[in-house]
VEXLO-362650 format. One record per atom (N, C-alpha, C): residue number from 1; residue in three letters; atom name; z negated, y, x negated. Coordinates in Angstrom, 3 decimals, padded with zeros to 6 digits. Atoms other than C-alpha are relative to their C-alpha. Layout:
REM VEXLO-362650
> k, r, a, w, v, u
> NUM, ALA, CA, Z, Y, X;
...
REM end
This chain:
REM VEXLO-362650
> k, r, a, w, v, u
> 1, MET, N, 001.486, 000.578, -000.381;
> 1, MET, CA, -044.316, 066.403, -062.821;
> 1, MET, C, -000.014, 000.249, 001.570;
> 2, SER, N, 000.175, -000.311, -001.320;
> 2, SER, CA, -045.136, 066.013, -059.337;
> 2, SER, C, -001.864, -000.496, 000.367;
> 3, GLY, N, 001.116, 000.252, -000.457;
> 3, GLY, CA, -048.637, 065.626, -057.320;
> 3, GLY, C, -000.989, 001.123, 000.565;
> 4, ALA, N, 000.490, -001.023, -000.533;
> 4, ALA, CA, -051.313, 067.636, -055.881;
> 4, ALA, C, -000.957, 001.008, -000.807;
> 5, ILE, N, 000.484, -001.105, 000.538;
> 5, ILE, CA, -052.422, 070.814, -056.864;
> 5, ILE, C, -000.838, 000.853, 001.117;
> 6, ALA, N, 000.723, -000.972, -000.685;
> 6, ALA, CA, -055.357, 072.688, -055.181;
> 6, ALA, C, -000.048, -000.646, 001.662;
> 7, GLY, N, 000.078, 000.478, -001.658;
> 7, GLY, CA, -055.050, 070.076, -052.082;
> 7, GLY, C, 001.134, -000.152, 000.567;
> 8, ILE, N, -001.349, -000.216, -000.497;
> 8, ILE, CA, -051.345, 070.766, -051.789;
> 8, ILE, C, 000.770, -000.815, -000.743;
> 9, GLN, N, -000.915, 000.814, 000.712;
> 9, GLN, CA, -048.965, 068.201, -052.570;
> 9, GLN, C, 001.477, 000.182, -000.278;
> 10, LEU, N, -001.260, -000.317, 000.534;
> 10, LEU, CA, -045.879, 068.712, -054.426;
> 10, LEU, C, 000.662, -001.060, -000.279;
> 11, SER, N, -000.980, 001.260, 000.549;
> 11, SER, CA, -042.845, 066.545, -054.904;
> 11, SER, C, 000.412, 000.298, -001.169;
> 12, ARG, N, -000.411, -000.448, 001.178;
> 12, ARG, CA, -042.088, 068.503, -057.719;
> 12, ARG, C, -000.535, 001.167, -000.826;
> 13, PHE, N, 000.470, -001.040, 000.704;
> 13, PHE, CA, -043.539, 070.946, -060.395;
> 13, PHE, C, 000.697, 000.085, -001.478;
> 14, GLU, N, -000.688, -000.495, 001.578;
> 14, GLU, CA, -041.695, 072.572, -063.422;
> 14, GLU, C, -000.496, 001.057, -000.555;
> 15, LEU, N, 000.541, -000.969, 001.019;
> 15, LEU, CA, -043.153, 074.763, -065.866;
> 15, LEU, C, 000.804, 000.185, -001.325;
> 16, ASP, N, -000.887, -000.437, 001.257;
> 16, ASP, CA, -041.292, 076.225, -068.365;
> 16, ASP, C, -001.297, 000.753, -001.018;
> 17, GLU, N, 000.873, -000.606, 000.733;
> 17, GLU, CA, -044.147, 076.862, -070.878;
> 17, GLU, C, 000.348, 001.165, -000.981;
> 18, GLU, N, -000.649, -001.317, 001.004;
> 18, GLU, CA, -042.289, 079.284, -073.183;
> 18, GLU, C, 000.161, 001.216, 000.812;
> 19, SER, N, -000.072, -001.158, -000.955;
> 19, SER, CA, -041.488, 081.520, -070.407;
> 19, SER, C, -001.050, 000.433, 001.054;
> 20, GLY, N, 000.824, -000.293, -000.893;
> 20, GLY, CA, -044.259, 081.034, -068.277;
> 20, GLY, C, 000.575, -000.196, 001.651;
> 21, ARG, N, -000.631, 000.066, -001.218;
> 21, ARG, CA, -041.846, 080.675, -065.328;
> 21, ARG, C, -000.310, -001.666, 000.769;
> 22, CYS, N, 000.145, 001.207, -000.254;
> 22, CYS, CA, -042.220, 077.694, -062.859;
> 22, CYS, C, 000.500, -000.124, 001.257;
> 23, ARG, N, -000.626, 000.250, -001.330;
> 23, ARG, CA, -040.746, 076.272, -059.546;
> 23, ARG, C, -000.689, -001.166, 000.263;
> 24, ALA, N, 000.311, 001.350, -000.850;
> 24, ALA, CA, -042.156, 073.875, -057.164;
> 24, ALA, C, 000.191, -000.195, 001.380;
> 25, HIS, N, -000.533, 000.343, -001.419;
> 25, HIS, CA, -041.118, 072.019, -054.281;
> 25, HIS, C, -001.422, -000.457, 000.591;
> 26, TYR, N, 000.965, 000.536, -000.805;
> 26, TYR, CA, -043.433, 071.437, -051.408;
> 26, TYR, C, 000.337, -000.498, 001.226;
> 27, ASP, N, -000.460, 000.506, -001.504;
> 27, ASP, CA, -043.327, 069.431, -047.922;
> 27, ASP, C, -000.217, 000.939, 000.591;
> 28, GLN, N, 000.081, -000.986, -000.942;
> 28, GLN, CA, -042.759, 072.077, -045.375;
> 28, GLN, C, -000.393, -000.478, 001.167;
> 29, ASN, N, 000.321, 000.632, -001.576;
> 29, ASN, CA, -043.578, 069.603, -042.482;
> 29, ASN, C, -001.596, -000.078, -000.456;
> 30, THR, N, 001.388, 000.210, 000.074;
> 30, THR, CA, -047.418, 069.299, -044.018;
> 30, THR, C, -000.458, 001.212, -000.942;
> 31, THR, N, 000.658, -001.100, 000.835;
> 31, THR, CA, -047.776, 072.642, -046.156;
> 31, THR, C, 000.523, 001.417, 000.523;
> 32, THR, N, -000.411, -001.024, -000.384;
> 32, THR, CA, -047.391, 075.989, -045.109;
> 32, THR, C, 000.629, 000.701, -001.138;
> 33, PRO, N, -000.124, -000.332, 001.378;
> 33, PRO, CA, -045.649, 078.228, -047.515;
> 33, PRO, C, -000.952, 001.158, -000.593;
> 34, SER, N, 000.774, -000.608, 000.711;
> 34, SER, CA, -048.522, 080.786, -048.160;
> 34, SER, C, -001.115, -001.081, -000.628;
> 35, HIS, N, 000.940, 000.931, 000.743;
> 35, HIS, CA, -050.626, 077.837, -048.988;
> 35, HIS, C, 000.326, -000.705, -001.341;
> 36, ALA, N, -000.913, 000.327, 001.210;
> 36, ALA, CA, -048.098, 076.549, -051.514;
> 36, ALA, C, -000.070, 001.215, -000.849;
> 37, VAL, N, -000.278, -001.212, 000.872;
> 37, VAL, CA, -047.563, 080.199, -053.029;
> 37, VAL, C, -001.748, -000.091, -000.711;
> 38, ILE, N, 001.254, -000.036, 000.822;
> 38, ILE, CA, -051.620, 079.812, -053.760;
> 38, ILE, C, -000.282, -001.023, -000.818;
> 39, ALA, N, 000.077, 001.215, 001.010;
> 39, ALA, CA, -051.689, 076.421, -055.140;
> 39, ALA, C, 000.770, 000.191, -001.230;
> 40, VAL, N, -000.906, 000.025, 001.312;
> 40, VAL, CA, -048.699, 077.033, -057.525;
> 40, VAL, C, -000.557, 001.241, -000.730;
> 41, LEU, N, 000.753, -001.086, 000.833;
> 41, LEU, CA, -050.100, 080.551, -058.610;
> 41, LEU, C, -001.280, -000.308, -000.595;
> 42, GLY, N, 001.464, 000.632, 000.609;
> 42, GLY, CA, -053.543, 078.838, -059.222;
> 42, GLY, C, 000.325, -000.604, -001.095;
> 43, GLU, N, -000.447, 000.845, 001.120;
> 43, GLU, CA, -051.847, 076.305, -061.573;
> 43, GLU, C, 000.710, 000.830, -001.060;
> 44, VAL, N, -000.712, -000.775, 001.165;
> 44, VAL, CA, -049.577, 078.749, -063.407;
> 44, VAL, C, -000.903, 000.985, -000.732;
> 45, MET, N, 001.322, -000.749, 000.488;
> 45, MET, CA, -052.745, 081.023, -063.742;
> 45, MET, C, -001.095, -000.645, -000.799;
> 46, GLY, N, 001.061, 000.521, 000.840;
> 46, GLY, CA, -054.948, 078.402, -064.863;
> 46, GLY, C, -001.229, 000.234, 000.755;
> 47, THR, N, 001.188, -000.835, -000.544;
> 47, THR, CA, -057.453, 079.803, -062.431;
> 47, THR, C, -000.304, -000.527, 001.628;
> 48, ASP, N, 000.446, 000.333, -000.958;
> 48, ASP, CA, -059.285, 078.442, -059.347;
> 48, ASP, C, 000.672, 001.015, 001.067;
> 49, PRO, N, -000.739, -001.338, -000.834;
> 49, PRO, CA, -057.309, 080.385, -056.584;
> 49, PRO, C, -000.874, 000.659, 000.828;
> 50, THR, N, 000.872, -000.470, -001.040;
> 50, THR, CA, -060.652, 081.362, -054.784;
> 50, THR, C, -000.337, 001.387, -000.915;
> 51, ARG, N, 000.270, -000.994, 001.194;
> 51, ARG, CA, -061.007, 083.643, -058.150;
> 51, ARG, C, 001.060, 001.293, 000.023;
> 52, PHE, N, -000.552, -001.531, 000.172;
> 52, PHE, CA, -058.308, 086.217, -057.763;
> 52, PHE, C, 000.220, 000.620, 001.731;
> 53, SER, N, 000.086, -000.731, -001.056;
> 53, SER, CA, -057.536, 088.582, -054.868;
> 53, SER, C, 000.967, -000.776, 001.349;
> 54, PRO, N, -000.812, 000.741, -001.437;
> 54, PRO, CA, -056.267, 087.323, -051.167;
> 54, PRO, C, 001.319, 000.380, 000.082;
> 55, LEU, N, -001.415, -000.223, -000.014;
> 55, LEU, CA, -052.817, 086.821, -050.869;
> 55, LEU, C, 000.200, 001.066, 000.985;
> 56, ASN, N, -000.299, -001.094, -000.843;
> 56, ASN, CA, -052.998, 089.360, -047.806;
> 56, ASN, C, -000.128, 001.494, -000.582;
> 57, ASP, N, -000.071, -001.305, 000.813;
> 57, ASP, CA, -053.444, 091.931, -050.530;
> 57, ASP, C, 001.372, 000.537, -000.244;
> 58, SER, N, -001.291, 000.121, 000.556;
> 58, SER, CA, -049.870, 091.380, -051.321;
> 58, SER, C, 001.016, -000.137, 000.930;
> 59, VAL, N, -001.082, 000.444, -001.124;
> 59, VAL, CA, -048.125, 089.863, -048.280;
> 59, VAL, C, -000.619, -000.454, 000.876;
> 60, ASP, N, 000.577, 000.889, -001.370;
> 60, ASP, CA, -049.083, 089.009, -044.589;
> 60, ASP, C, 000.595, -001.461, 000.042;
> 61, PRO, N, -000.384, 001.425, 000.060;
> 61, PRO, CA, -049.505, 085.245, -044.990;
> 61, PRO, C, 000.630, -000.574, 001.385;
> 62, ASP, N, -000.662, 000.545, -001.176;
> 62, ASP, CA, -048.965, 084.699, -041.269;
> 62, ASP, C, 001.762, 000.468, 000.242;
> 63, ALA, N, -001.407, -000.666, 000.018;
> 63, ALA, CA, -045.673, 086.786, -041.449;
> 63, ALA, C, 000.822, -000.668, -000.818;
> 64, LEU, N, -001.102, 000.855, 001.005;
> 64, LEU, CA, -044.403, 084.982, -044.763;
> 64, LEU, C, 000.017, -001.331, 000.743;
> 65, ASP, N, -000.212, 001.588, -000.481;
> 65, ASP, CA, -045.084, 081.420, -042.926;
> 65, ASP, C, 001.067, 000.139, 001.132;
> 66, ALA, N, -001.108, 000.204, -000.876;
> 66, ALA, CA, -043.140, 082.492, -039.936;
> 66, ALA, C, 001.346, 000.331, -000.439;
> 67, VAL, N, -001.437, -000.284, 000.746;
> 67, VAL, CA, -040.119, 083.955, -041.961;
> 67, VAL, C, 000.551, -001.205, -000.738;
> 68, VAL, N, -000.444, 000.867, 000.901;
> 68, VAL, CA, -040.029, 081.222, -044.484;
> 68, VAL, C, -000.553, -001.411, 000.840;
> 69, ARG, N, 000.358, 001.212, -000.812;
> 69, ARG, CA, -040.402, 078.195, -041.888;
> 69, ARG, C, 001.296, -000.891, -000.369;
> 70, VAL, N, -000.933, 001.144, 000.089;
> 70, VAL, CA, -038.560, 074.999, -041.993;
> 70, VAL, C, 001.149, 000.509, 000.881;
> 71, ARG, N, -001.316, -000.295, -000.540;
> 71, ARG, CA, -034.769, 075.888, -041.520;
> 71, ARG, C, 001.137, -001.311, 000.219;
> 72, ASP, N, -001.045, 000.889, 000.364;
> 72, ASP, CA, -031.789, 073.801, -040.701;
> 72, ASP, C, 000.878, 000.673, -001.202;
> 73, PRO, N, -000.754, -000.260, 001.326;
> 73, PRO, CA, -030.003, 073.712, -043.997;
> 73, PRO, C, 001.463, 000.582, 000.160;
> 74, HIS, N, -001.406, -000.527, -000.047;
> 74, HIS, CA, -026.720, 074.695, -042.601;
> 74, HIS, C, -000.233, 001.492, 000.715;
> 75, ASP, N, 000.182, -001.370, -000.639;
> 75, ASP, CA, -028.257, 078.002, -041.236;
> 75, ASP, C, -000.148, 001.085, -001.468;
> 76, GLY, N, 000.162, -000.863, 000.892;
> 76, GLY, CA, -028.674, 079.197, -045.112;
> 76, GLY, C, -001.245, 000.248, -000.333;
> 77, ASP, N, 001.193, -000.262, 000.548;
> 77, ASP, CA, -031.703, 080.115, -047.273;
> 77, ASP, C, -000.239, 001.416, 000.434;
> 78, VAL, N, 000.574, -001.041, 000.094;
> 78, VAL, CA, -034.135, 082.660, -046.525;
> 78, VAL, C, -001.058, 000.024, -001.132;
> 79, GLU, N, 000.749, -000.036, 001.372;
> 79, GLU, CA, -036.046, 084.059, -049.482;
> 79, GLU, C, -000.862, 001.238, 000.196;
> 80, VAL, N, 001.117, -001.114, -000.259;
> 80, VAL, CA, -039.030, 086.310, -049.569;
> 80, VAL, C, -000.673, 000.461, -001.381;
> 81, THR, N, 000.696, -000.426, 001.201;
> 81, THR, CA, -040.200, 088.098, -052.919;
> 81, THR, C, -000.979, 001.129, 000.048;
> 82, PHE, N, 001.263, -001.163, 000.551;
> 82, PHE, CA, -043.212, 089.924, -054.017;
> 82, PHE, C, -000.955, -000.369, -001.113;
> 83, THR, N, 001.184, 000.162, 001.043;
> 83, THR, CA, -046.177, 090.255, -056.431;
> 83, THR, C, -001.229, -000.125, 000.676;
> 84, HIS, N, 000.939, 000.163, -000.022;
> 84, HIS, CA, -048.962, 089.135, -056.668;
> 84, HIS, C, -001.069, -000.474, -001.083;
> 85, GLU, N, 000.332, -000.063, 001.284;
> 85, GLU, CA, -051.581, 089.197, -059.299;
> 85, GLU, C, 000.716, 000.062, -001.031;
> 86, GLY, N, -000.870, -000.290, 001.085;
> 86, GLY, CA, -048.900, 090.504, -061.449;
> 86, GLY, C, 001.109, -000.649, 000.047;
> 87, HIS, N, -001.275, 001.039, 000.208;
> 87, HIS, CA, -046.381, 087.458, -060.949;
> 87, HIS, C, 000.800, 000.368, 001.210;
> 88, THR, N, -000.953, 000.259, -001.131;
> 88, THR, CA, -043.402, 087.679, -059.076;
> 88, THR, C, 000.366, -001.268, 000.745;
> 89, ILE, N, -000.107, 001.160, -000.751;
> 89, ILE, CA, -043.122, 085.180, -056.434;
> 89, ILE, C, 001.118, 000.099, 001.103;
> 90, THR, N, -001.044, -000.083, -001.130;
> 90, THR, CA, -040.088, 084.029, -054.362;
> 90, THR, C, -000.210, -001.092, 000.580;
> 91, VAL, N, 000.386, 001.144, -000.555;
> 91, VAL, CA, -040.592, 081.609, -051.669;
> 91, VAL, C, 001.420, 000.053, 001.040;
> 92, HIS, N, -001.096, 000.496, -000.548;
> 92, HIS, CA, -037.519, 079.753, -050.447;
> 92, HIS, C, -000.312, -000.611, 001.256;
> 93, SER, N, 000.149, 000.684, -001.089;
> 93, SER, CA, -036.916, 078.527, -046.771;
> 93, SER, C, 000.255, -001.559, -000.189;
> 94, TYR, N, -000.195, 001.341, 000.084;
> 94, TYR, CA, -035.812, 075.143, -048.235;
> 94, TYR, C, -001.312, -000.447, -000.785;
> 95, GLY, N, 001.158, 000.640, 000.298;
> 95, GLY, CA, -039.484, 074.411, -049.556;
> 95, GLY, C, -000.193, 000.118, -001.680;
> 96, VAL, N, 000.381, -000.179, 001.406;
> 96, VAL, CA, -039.868, 075.861, -053.143;
> 96, VAL, C, -000.373, 001.435, 000.039;
> 97, VAL, N, 000.853, -001.206, 000.650;
> 97, VAL, CA, -041.933, 078.679, -054.787;
> 97, VAL, C, 000.353, -000.157, -001.469;
> 98, ALA, N, -000.605, -000.551, 001.398;
> 98, ALA, CA, -040.460, 080.217, -057.924;
> 98, ALA, C, -001.175, 001.191, -000.380;
> 99, VAL, N, 000.847, -000.978, 000.436;
> 99, VAL, CA, -043.087, 082.063, -059.963;
> 99, VAL, C, 000.260, 000.462, -001.362;
> 100, ALA, N, -000.282, -000.385, 001.657;
> 100, ALA, CA, -042.522, 084.218, -063.121;
> 100, ALA, C, -001.304, 000.997, -000.291;
> 101, PRO, N, 001.318, -000.647, 000.602;
> 101, PRO, CA, -045.379, 085.746, -065.154;
> 101, PRO, C, 000.444, 001.632, -000.169;
> 102, PRO, N, -000.252, -001.198, 000.370;
> 102, PRO, CA, -045.623, 089.598, -065.511;
> 102, PRO, C, 001.297, 000.232, -001.225;
> 103, ASP, N, -000.839, -000.432, 001.020;
> 103, ASP, CA, -042.602, 091.145, -067.385;
> 103, ASP, C, 001.231, -000.962, -000.104;
> 104, HIS, N, -000.934, 000.845, -000.120;
> 104, HIS, CA, -040.409, 088.246, -066.464;
> 104, HIS, C, 000.723, -000.018, 001.332;
> 105, GLU, N, -000.811, 000.400, -001.295;
> 105, GLU, CA, -037.564, 087.584, -063.587;
> 105, GLU, C, -000.228, -001.445, 000.559;
> 106, VAL, N, -000.050, 001.482, -000.994;
> 106, VAL, CA, -037.814, 084.816, -060.998;
> 106, VAL, C, 001.481, -000.701, -000.333;
> 107, THR, N, -001.438, 000.788, -000.440;
> 107, THR, CA, -035.060, 082.298, -061.294;
> 107, THR, C, 000.013, -001.153, 000.627;
> 108, THR, N, 000.273, 001.272, -000.578;
> 108, THR, CA, -034.759, 079.516, -059.183;
> 108, THR, C, 001.559, -000.664, -000.260;
> 109, ARG, N, -000.942, 001.077, 000.173;
> 109, ARG, CA, -031.405, 078.454, -060.567;
> 109, ARG, C, 000.026, -001.106, -000.966;
> 110, THR, N, 000.181, 001.332, 000.545;
> 110, THR, CA, -031.010, 075.196, -061.816;
> 110, THR, C, 001.149, -000.506, -000.695;
> 111, ASP, N, -000.986, 000.728, 000.476;
> 111, ASP, CA, -028.861, 072.984, -064.115;
> 111, ASP, C, 000.472, -001.161, 001.040;
> 112, GLY, N, -000.339, 001.085, -001.017;
> 112, GLY, CA, -026.927, 069.968, -062.469;
> 112, GLY, C, -001.152, -000.831, 000.228;
> 113, ALA, N, 001.342, 001.178, -000.284;
> 113, ALA, CA, -030.271, 067.767, -062.649;
> 113, ALA, C, -000.950, 000.806, 000.887;
> 114, GLY, N, 001.116, -000.746, -000.883;
> 114, GLY, CA, -032.168, 070.514, -060.557;
> 114, GLY, C, -001.077, 000.379, -001.007;
> 115, ASN, N, 001.092, -000.635, 000.881;
> 115, ASN, CA, -034.342, 071.547, -063.767;
> 115, ASN, C, 000.516, 001.674, -000.137;
> 116, LEU, N, -000.486, -001.139, 000.336;
> 116, LEU, CA, -034.531, 075.265, -064.399;
> 116, LEU, C, 000.880, 000.345, -001.270;
> 117, ASP, N, -000.756, -000.822, 001.043;
> 117, ASP, CA, -032.052, 077.192, -066.250;
> 117, ASP, C, -000.515, 000.547, -000.988;
REM end
């Protein structure tokens, strides 16, 4: 699935309803990592993002945006993992946010077609 979530354009949004894990791709040229996290977490929780605690209760949004900025793919991936609203969130420097509900591991491994493992 692709489309806009909370005003953030996602090129791909995959939700494994059985496990509650999701993986979303966002355009790094138009969306900051911190905004992508809020949008994806709101979708996963089925809640308006304004209803949960501010992201800076868990991570500094400006620092997150600075660390996980657009990078040359030849430099390798930088990832930041943290917990917010009980969910484990991993943000990758190649424009992916992975979210796992409480008591689940985050996985960003995919099969050959780019789907969640």
